PDB file as gemmi writes it, atoms N, CA and C in Angstrom:
CRYST1    1.000    1.000    1.000  90.00  90.00  90.00 P 1                      
ATOM      1  N   MET A   1      53.169  54.915 -11.276  1.00  0.00           N  
ATOM      2  CA  MET A   1      52.209  55.782 -10.629  1.00  0.00           C  
ATOM      3  C   MET A   1      50.961  54.956 -10.374  1.00  0.00           C  
ATOM      4  N   SER A   2      50.365  55.188  -9.215  1.00  0.00           N  
ATOM      5  CA  SER A   2      49.139  54.483  -8.872  1.00  0.00           C  
ATOM      6  C   SER A   2      48.280  55.363  -7.966  1.00  0.00           C  
ATOM      7  N   HIS A   3      47.200  54.800  -7.523  1.00  0.00           N  
ATOM      8  CA  HIS A   3      46.237  55.460  -6.657  1.00  0.00           C  
ATOM      9  C   HIS A   3      45.973  54.506  -5.505  1.00  0.00           C  
ATOM     10  N   CYS A   4      45.688  55.044  -4.336  1.00  0.00           N  
ATOM     11  CA  CYS A   4      45.401  54.171  -3.196  1.00  0.00           C  
ATOM     12  C   CYS A   4      44.049  54.526  -2.613  1.00  0.00           C  
ATOM     13  N   ARG A   5      43.187  53.527  -2.496  1.00  0.00           N  
ATOM     14  CA  ARG A   5      41.922  53.697  -1.787  1.00  0.00           C  
ATOM     15  C   ARG A   5      41.687  52.430  -0.986  1.00  0.00           C  
ATOM     16  N   GLY A   6      41.645  52.589   0.329  1.00  0.00           N  
ATOM     17  CA  GLY A   6      41.420  51.446   1.201  1.00  0.00           C  
ATOM     18  C   GLY A   6      39.948  51.155   1.379  1.00  0.00           C  
ATOM     19  N   SER A   7      39.643  49.993   1.927  1.00  0.00           N  
ATOM     20  CA  SER A   7      38.252  49.612   2.166  1.00  0.00           C  
ATOM     21  C   SER A   7      37.589  50.524   3.192  1.00  0.00           C  
ATOM     22  N   ASP A   8      38.406  51.219   3.986  1.00  0.00           N  
ATOM     23  CA  ASP A   8      37.878  52.145   4.989  1.00  0.00           C  
ATOM     24  C   ASP A   8      37.764  53.572   4.440  1.00  0.00           C  
ATOM     25  N   LYS A   9      37.810  53.713   3.117  1.00  0.00           N  
ATOM     26  CA  LYS A   9      37.645  54.974   2.379  1.00  0.00           C  
ATOM     27  C   LYS A   9      38.808  55.950   2.548  1.00  0.00           C  
ATOM     28  N   ARG A  10      39.932  55.496   3.055  1.00  0.00           N  
ATOM     29  CA  ARG A  10      41.129  56.331   3.052  1.00  0.00           C  
ATOM     30  C   ARG A  10      41.697  56.297   1.644  1.00  0.00           C  
ATOM     31  N   GLU A  11      42.154  57.443   1.167  1.00  0.00           N  
ATOM     32  CA  GLU A  11      42.712  57.448  -0.182  1.00  0.00           C  
ATOM     33  C   GLU A  11      43.830  58.471  -0.319  1.00  0.00           C  
ATOM     34  N   ILE A  12      44.676  58.200  -1.279  1.00  0.00           N  
ATOM     35  CA  ILE A  12      45.734  59.115  -1.697  1.00  0.00           C  
ATOM     36  C   ILE A  12      45.607  59.213  -3.207  1.00  0.00           C  
ATOM     37  N   ASP A  13      45.579  60.444  -3.701  1.00  0.00           N  
ATOM     38  CA  ASP A  13      45.317  60.654  -5.126  1.00  0.00           C  
ATOM     39  C   ASP A  13      46.367  60.015  -6.029  1.00  0.00           C  
ATOM     40  N   PHE A  14      47.643  60.192  -5.711  1.00  0.00           N  
ATOM     41  CA  PHE A  14      48.724  59.637  -6.535  1.00  0.00           C  
ATOM     42  C   PHE A  14      49.802  59.047  -5.640  1.00  0.00           C  
ATOM     43  N   ILE A  15      50.280  57.869  -6.020  1.00  0.00           N  
ATOM     44  CA  ILE A  15      51.420  57.232  -5.364  1.00  0.00           C  
ATOM     45  C   ILE A  15      52.490  57.047  -6.439  1.00  0.00           C  
ATOM     46  N   LEU A  16      53.651  57.623  -6.217  1.00  0.00           N  
ATOM     47  CA  LEU A  16      54.777  57.490  -7.148  1.00  0.00           C  
ATOM     48  C   LEU A  16      55.877  56.695  -6.455  1.00  0.00           C  
ATOM     49  N   GLU A  17      56.403  55.700  -7.137  1.00  0.00           N  
ATOM     50  CA  GLU A  17      57.504  54.909  -6.585  1.00  0.00           C  
ATOM     51  C   GLU A  17      58.720  55.079  -7.471  1.00  0.00           C  
ATOM     52  N   HIS A  18      59.848  55.249  -6.829  1.00  0.00           N  
ATOM     53  CA  HIS A  18      61.094  55.474  -7.552  1.00  0.00           C  
ATOM     54  C   HIS A  18      62.050  54.318  -7.275  1.00  0.00           C  
ATOM     55  N   GLY A  19      62.045  53.350  -8.144  1.00  0.00           N  
ATOM     56  CA  GLY A  19      62.994  52.242  -8.064  1.00  0.00           C  
ATOM     57  C   GLY A  19      63.001  51.492  -6.745  1.00  0.00           C  
ATOM     58  N   GLY A  20      61.876  51.467  -6.044  1.00  0.00           N  
ATOM     59  CA  GLY A  20      61.821  50.768  -4.765  1.00  0.00           C  
ATOM     60  C   GLY A  20      62.571  51.471  -3.658  1.00  0.00           C  
ATOM     61  N   LYS A  21      63.107  52.670  -3.929  1.00  0.00           N  
ATOM     62  CA  LYS A  21      63.896  53.386  -2.928  1.00  0.00           C  
ATOM     63  C   LYS A  21      63.084  54.453  -2.203  1.00  0.00           C  
ATOM     64  N   GLU A  22      62.207  55.124  -2.938  1.00  0.00           N  
ATOM     65  CA  GLU A  22      61.397  56.186  -2.369  1.00  0.00           C  
ATOM     66  C   GLU A  22      59.962  56.053  -2.834  1.00  0.00           C  
ATOM     67  N   THR A  23      59.058  56.509  -1.994  1.00  0.00           N  
ATOM     68  CA  THR A  23      57.654  56.571  -2.357  1.00  0.00           C  
ATOM     69  C   THR A  23      57.178  57.981  -2.076  1.00  0.00           C  
ATOM     70  N   ILE A  24      56.417  58.540  -3.024  1.00  0.00           N  
ATOM     71  CA  ILE A  24      55.875  59.888  -2.876  1.00  0.00           C  
ATOM     72  C   ILE A  24      54.361  59.791  -2.965  1.00  0.00           C  
ATOM     73  N   GLY A  25      53.689  60.353  -1.976  1.00  0.00           N  
ATOM     74  CA  GLY A  25      52.237  60.435  -1.983  1.00  0.00           C  
ATOM     75  C   GLY A  25      51.826  61.862  -2.301  1.00  0.00           C  
ATOM     76  N   ILE A  26      50.855  62.020  -3.193  1.00  0.00           N  
ATOM     77  CA  ILE A  26      50.398  63.360  -3.576  1.00  0.00           C  
ATOM     78  C   ILE A  26      48.889  63.438  -3.417  1.00  0.00           C  
ATOM     79  N   GLU A  27      48.453  64.434  -2.671  1.00  0.00           N  
ATOM     80  CA  GLU A  27      47.038  64.754  -2.522  1.00  0.00           C  
ATOM     81  C   GLU A  27      46.788  66.066  -3.237  1.00  0.00           C  
ATOM     82  N   VAL A  28      45.682  66.185  -3.922  1.00  0.00           N  
ATOM     83  CA  VAL A  28      45.323  67.415  -4.612  1.00  0.00           C  
ATOM     84  C   VAL A  28      44.150  68.032  -3.863  1.00  0.00           C  
ATOM     85  N   LYS A  29      44.331  69.289  -3.468  1.00  0.00           N  
ATOM     86  CA  LYS A  29      43.316  69.992  -2.682  1.00  0.00           C  
ATOM     87  C   LYS A  29      42.959  71.294  -3.386  1.00  0.00           C  
ATOM     88  N   CYS A  30      41.686  71.596  -3.471  1.00  0.00           N  
ATOM     89  CA  CYS A  30      41.246  72.814  -4.154  1.00  0.00           C  
ATOM     90  C   CYS A  30      41.226  74.028  -3.233  1.00  0.00           C  
ATOM     91  N   GLY A  31      41.564  73.869  -1.979  1.00  0.00           N  
ATOM     92  CA  GLY A  31      41.527  74.974  -1.027  1.00  0.00           C  
ATOM     93  C   GLY A  31      42.831  75.739  -0.949  1.00  0.00           C  
ATOM     94  N   SER A  32      42.767  76.920  -0.340  1.00  0.00           N  
ATOM     95  CA  SER A  32      43.951  77.772  -0.213  1.00  0.00           C  
ATOM     96  C   SER A  32      44.627  77.649   1.143  1.00  0.00           C  
ATOM     97  N   SER A  33      44.108  76.784   2.008  1.00  0.00           N  
ATOM     98  CA  SER A  33      44.768  76.562   3.304  1.00  0.00           C  
ATOM     99  C   SER A  33      44.984  75.063   3.496  1.00  0.00           C  
ATOM    100  N   VAL A  34      46.023  74.747   4.251  1.00  0.00           N  
ATOM    101  CA  VAL A  34      46.388  73.349   4.502  1.00  0.00           C  
ATOM    102  C   VAL A  34      46.676  73.204   5.986  1.00  0.00           C  
ATOM    103  N   GLY A  35      46.260  72.078   6.550  1.00  0.00           N  
ATOM    104  CA  GLY A  35      46.545  71.776   7.943  1.00  0.00           C  
ATOM    105  C   GLY A  35      47.114  70.381   8.077  1.00  0.00           C  
ATOM    106  N   ILE A  36      47.568  70.057   9.266  1.00  0.00           N  
ATOM    107  CA  ILE A  36      48.187  68.752   9.526  1.00  0.00           C  
ATOM    108  C   ILE A  36      47.214  67.610   9.203  1.00  0.00           C  
ATOM    109  N   GLY A  37      45.913  67.843   9.361  1.00  0.00           N  
ATOM    110  CA  GLY A  37      44.918  66.814   9.060  1.00  0.00           C  
ATOM    111  C   GLY A  37      44.885  66.402   7.597  1.00  0.00           C  
ATOM    112  N   ASP A  38      45.368  67.279   6.717  1.00  0.00           N  
ATOM    113  CA  ASP A  38      45.394  66.948   5.291  1.00  0.00           C  
ATOM    114  C   ASP A  38      46.426  65.869   4.964  1.00  0.00           C  
ATOM    115  N   PHE A  39      47.261  65.526   5.925  1.00  0.00           N  
ATOM    116  CA  PHE A  39      48.306  64.517   5.726  1.00  0.00           C  
ATOM    117  C   PHE A  39      47.977  63.185   6.406  1.00  0.00           C  
ATOM    118  N   LYS A  40      46.804  63.081   7.027  1.00  0.00           N  
ATOM    119  CA  LYS A  40      46.502  61.883   7.826  1.00  0.00           C  
ATOM    120  C   LYS A  40      46.513  60.602   7.001  1.00  0.00           C  
ATOM    121  N   ASN A  41      45.998  60.636   5.781  1.00  0.00           N  
ATOM    122  CA  ASN A  41      45.987  59.413   4.969  1.00  0.00           C  
ATOM    123  C   ASN A  41      47.390  59.027   4.522  1.00  0.00           C  
ATOM    124  N   MET A  42      48.242  60.006   4.294  1.00  0.00           N  
ATOM    125  CA  MET A  42      49.620  59.684   3.907  1.00  0.00           C  
ATOM    126  C   MET A  42      50.382  59.079   5.089  1.00  0.00           C  
ATOM    127  N   LYS A  43      50.144  59.593   6.284  1.00  0.00           N  
ATOM    128  CA  LYS A  43      50.777  59.009   7.477  1.00  0.00           C  
ATOM    129  C   LYS A  43      50.287  57.583   7.697  1.00  0.00           C  
ATOM    130  N   TRP A  44      48.990  57.353   7.480  1.00  0.00           N  
ATOM    131  CA  TRP A  44      48.429  56.008   7.591  1.00  0.00           C  
ATOM    132  C   TRP A  44      49.084  55.066   6.572  1.00  0.00           C  
ATOM    133  N   PHE A  45      49.196  55.510   5.313  1.00  0.00           N  
ATOM    134  CA  PHE A  45      49.781  54.704   4.238  1.00  0.00           C  
ATOM    135  C   PHE A  45      51.224  54.327   4.571  1.00  0.00           C  
ATOM    136  N   LYS A  46      52.008  55.321   5.004  1.00  0.00           N  
ATOM    137  CA  LYS A  46      53.412  55.074   5.343  1.00  0.00           C  
ATOM    138  C   LYS A  46      53.532  54.041   6.456  1.00  0.00           C  
ATOM    139  N   SER A  47      52.688  54.164   7.455  1.00  0.00           N  
ATOM    140  CA  SER A  47      52.720  53.234   8.586  1.00  0.00           C  
ATOM    141  C   SER A  47      52.223  51.846   8.190  1.00  0.00           C  
ATOM    142  N   LYS A  48      51.106  51.779   7.492  1.00  0.00           N  
ATOM    143  CA  LYS A  48      50.508  50.484   7.123  1.00  0.00           C  
ATOM    144  C   LYS A  48      51.440  49.640   6.262  1.00  0.00           C  
ATOM    145  N   PHE A  49      52.111  50.287   5.309  1.00  0.00           N  
ATOM    146  CA  PHE A  49      52.971  49.547   4.395  1.00  0.00           C  
ATOM    147  C   PHE A  49      54.448  49.603   4.781  1.00  0.00           C  
ATOM    148  N   LYS A  50      54.709  50.143   5.965  1.00  0.00           N  
ATOM    149  CA  LYS A  50      56.067  50.181   6.532  1.00  0.00           C  
ATOM    150  C   LYS A  50      57.089  50.733   5.535  1.00  0.00           C  
ATOM    151  N   ILE A  51      56.806  51.930   5.026  1.00  0.00           N  
ATOM    152  CA  ILE A  51      57.660  52.578   4.038  1.00  0.00           C  
ATOM    153  C   ILE A  51      58.640  53.491   4.763  1.00  0.00           C  
ATOM    154  N   ASP A  52      59.918  53.226   4.604  1.00  0.00           N  
ATOM    155  CA  ASP A  52      60.949  54.027   5.275  1.00  0.00           C  
ATOM    156  C   ASP A  52      61.121  55.401   4.637  1.00  0.00           C  
ATOM    157  N   ARG A  53      61.248  55.435   3.329  1.00  0.00           N  
ATOM    158  CA  ARG A  53      61.509  56.699   2.625  1.00  0.00           C  
ATOM    159  C   ARG A  53      60.242  57.152   1.915  1.00  0.00           C  
ATOM    160  N   PHE A  54      59.485  57.984   2.606  1.00  0.00           N  
ATOM    161  CA  PHE A  54      58.206  58.456   2.091  1.00  0.00           C  
ATOM    162  C   PHE A  54      58.171  59.978   2.146  1.00  0.00           C  
ATOM    163  N   ILE A  55      57.720  60.594   1.064  1.00  0.00           N  
ATOM    164  CA  ILE A  55      57.523  62.041   1.011  1.00  0.00           C  
ATOM    165  C   ILE A  55      56.045  62.270   0.719  1.00  0.00           C  
ATOM    166  N   GLY A  56      55.406  63.097   1.536  1.00  0.00           N  
ATOM    167  CA  GLY A  56      53.999  63.427   1.341  1.00  0.00           C  
ATOM    168  C   GLY A  56      53.857  64.863   0.864  1.00  0.00           C  
ATOM    169  N   ILE A  57      53.086  65.043  -0.194  1.00  0.00           N  
ATOM    170  CA  ILE A  57      52.880  66.375  -0.768  1.00  0.00           C  
ATOM    171  C   ILE A  57      51.391  66.623  -0.925  1.00  0.00           C  
ATOM    172  N   VAL A  58      50.945  67.781  -0.423  1.00  0.00           N  
ATOM    173  CA  VAL A  58      49.583  68.238  -0.680  1.00  0.00           C  
ATOM    174  C   VAL A  58      49.705  69.430  -1.626  1.00  0.00           C  
ATOM    175  N   LEU A  59      49.144  69.287  -2.821  1.00  0.00           N  
ATOM    176  CA  LEU A  59      49.100  70.402  -3.763  1.00  0.00           C  
ATOM    177  C   LEU A  59      47.866  71.227  -3.431  1.00  0.00           C  
ATOM    178  N   TYR A  60      48.038  72.552  -3.333  1.00  0.00           N  
ATOM    179  CA  TYR A  60      46.911  73.408  -2.955  1.00  0.00           C  
ATOM    180  C   TYR A  60      47.003  74.743  -3.673  1.00  0.00           C  
ATOM    181  N   THR A  61      45.983  75.583  -3.512  1.00  0.00           N  
ATOM    182  CA  THR A  61      45.911  76.836  -4.264  1.00  0.00           C  
ATOM    183  C   THR A  61      46.552  78.014  -3.540  1.00  0.00           C  
ATOM    184  N   GLY A  62      47.191  77.773  -2.421  1.00  0.00           N  
ATOM    185  CA  GLY A  62      47.857  78.847  -1.674  1.00  0.00           C  
ATOM    186  C   GLY A  62      49.117  79.319  -2.369  1.00  0.00           C  
ATOM    187  N   SER A  63      49.916  80.117  -1.646  1.00  0.00           N  
ATOM    188  CA  SER A  63      51.093  80.723  -2.272  1.00  0.00           C  
ATOM    189  C   SER A  63      52.426  80.333  -1.647  1.00  0.00           C  
ATOM    190  N   ASP A  64      52.422  79.609  -0.534  1.00  0.00           N  
ATOM    191  CA  ASP A  64      53.669  79.288   0.165  1.00  0.00           C  
ATOM    192  C   ASP A  64      53.906  77.786   0.228  1.00  0.00           C  
ATOM    193  N   VAL A  65      55.182  77.394   0.128  1.00  0.00           N  
ATOM    194  CA  VAL A  65      55.568  76.016   0.400  1.00  0.00           C  
ATOM    195  C   VAL A  65      55.659  75.907   1.918  1.00  0.00           C  
ATOM    196  N   LEU A  66      54.965  74.935   2.488  1.00  0.00           N  
ATOM    197  CA  LEU A  66      54.909  74.772   3.931  1.00  0.00           C  
ATOM    198  C   LEU A  66      55.385  73.380   4.319  1.00  0.00           C  
ATOM    199  N   GLY A  67      56.158  73.305   5.389  1.00  0.00           N  
ATOM    200  CA  GLY A  67      56.612  72.023   5.916  1.00  0.00           C  
ATOM    201  C   GLY A  67      55.754  71.602   7.097  1.00  0.00           C  
ATOM    202  N   PHE A  68      55.412  70.314   7.147  1.00  0.00           N  
ATOM    203  CA  PHE A  68      54.606  69.774   8.235  1.00  0.00           C  
ATOM    204  C   PHE A  68      55.345  68.651   8.962  1.00  0.00           C  
ATOM    205  N   GLY A  69      56.666  68.669   8.894  1.00  0.00           N  
ATOM    206  CA  GLY A  69      57.484  67.675   9.588  1.00  0.00           C  
ATOM    207  C   GLY A  69      57.498  66.330   8.897  1.00  0.00           C  
ATOM    208  N   ASN A  70      58.537  65.564   9.185  1.00  0.00           N  
ATOM    209  CA  ASN A  70      58.671  64.182   8.710  1.00  0.00           C  
ATOM    210  C   ASN A  70      58.427  64.038   7.204  1.00  0.00           C  
ATOM    211  N   HIS A  71      59.032  64.927   6.432  1.00  0.00           N  
ATOM    212  CA  HIS A  71      58.971  64.887   4.964  1.00  0.00           C  
ATOM    213  C   HIS A  71      57.561  65.059   4.410  1.00  0.00           C  
ATOM    214  N   MET A  72      56.780  65.915   5.047  1.00  0.00           N  
ATOM    215  CA  MET A  72      55.432  66.237   4.586  1.00  0.00           C  
ATOM    216  C   MET A  72      55.395  67.724   4.234  1.00  0.00           C  
ATOM    217  N   TYR A  73      54.923  68.035   3.005  1.00  0.00           N  
ATOM    218  CA  TYR A  73      54.959  69.408   2.509  1.00  0.00           C  
ATOM    219  C   TYR A  73      53.660  69.785   1.798  1.00  0.00           C  
ATOM    220  N   ALA A  74      53.280  71.039   1.957  1.00  0.00           N  
ATOM    221  CA  ALA A  74      52.212  71.622   1.159  1.00  0.00           C  
ATOM    222  C   ALA A  74      52.896  72.456   0.081  1.00  0.00           C  
ATOM    223  N   VAL A  75      52.498  72.247  -1.156  1.00  0.00           N  
ATOM    224  CA  VAL A  75      53.142  72.923  -2.290  1.00  0.00           C  
ATOM    225  C   VAL A  75      52.067  73.564  -3.159  1.00  0.00           C  
ATOM    226  N   PRO A  76      52.198  74.866  -3.438  1.00  0.00           N  
ATOM    227  CA  PRO A  76      51.214  75.533  -4.310  1.00  0.00           C  
ATOM    228  C   PRO A  76      51.260  74.985  -5.740  1.00  0.00           C  
ATOM    229  N   PHE A  77      50.092  74.924  -6.362  1.00  0.00           N  
ATOM    230  CA  PHE A  77      50.032  74.529  -7.772  1.00  0.00           C  
ATOM    231  C   PHE A  77      50.957  75.383  -8.617  1.00  0.00           C  
ATOM    232  N   ALA A  78      51.093  76.665  -8.270  1.00  0.00           N  
ATOM    233  CA  ALA A  78      51.915  77.598  -9.048  1.00  0.00           C  
ATOM    234  C   ALA A  78      53.388  77.158  -9.090  1.00  0.00           C  
ATOM    235  N   ASN A  79      53.825  76.324  -8.157  1.00  0.00           N  
ATOM    236  CA  ASN A  79      55.212  75.863  -8.123  1.00  0.00           C  
ATOM    237  C   ASN A  79      55.469  74.652  -9.014  1.00  0.00           C  
ATOM    238  N   ILE A  80      54.426  74.102  -9.597  1.00  0.00           N  
ATOM    239  CA  ILE A  80      54.566  72.923 -10.436  1.00  0.00           C  
ATOM    240  C   ILE A  80      54.875  73.370 -11.867  1.00  0.00           C  
ATOM    241  N   VAL A  81      55.939  72.844 -12.417  1.00  0.00           N  
ATOM    242  CA  VAL A  81      56.348  73.181 -13.775  1.00  0.00           C  
ATOM    243  C   VAL A  81      56.082  71.965 -14.661  1.00  0.00           C  
ATOM    244  N   PHE A  82      55.399  72.197 -15.739  1.00  0.00           N  
ATOM    245  CA  PHE A  82      55.101  71.098 -16.675  1.00  0.00           C  
ATOM    246  C   PHE A  82      56.005  71.159 -17.867  1.00  0.00           C  
TER     247      PHE A  82                                                      
END                                                                             
């Protein structure tokens, strides 16, 4: 697990790598709504580092799991099981 912050102030809260096969980016948002713009840094990261298998997740306070195309999802905090 790591964190990404570029010199241009782009950041992703958590980067998880699974055996070099998949990379998961997680953003944590305190709001109850999510838009396509909330995934811009994850799209930048995937493109910059040429990652084929990337899943982007925005955790938020809403109630629905939402798909934003190309393996990008908004997931409510309530869906996370510890």
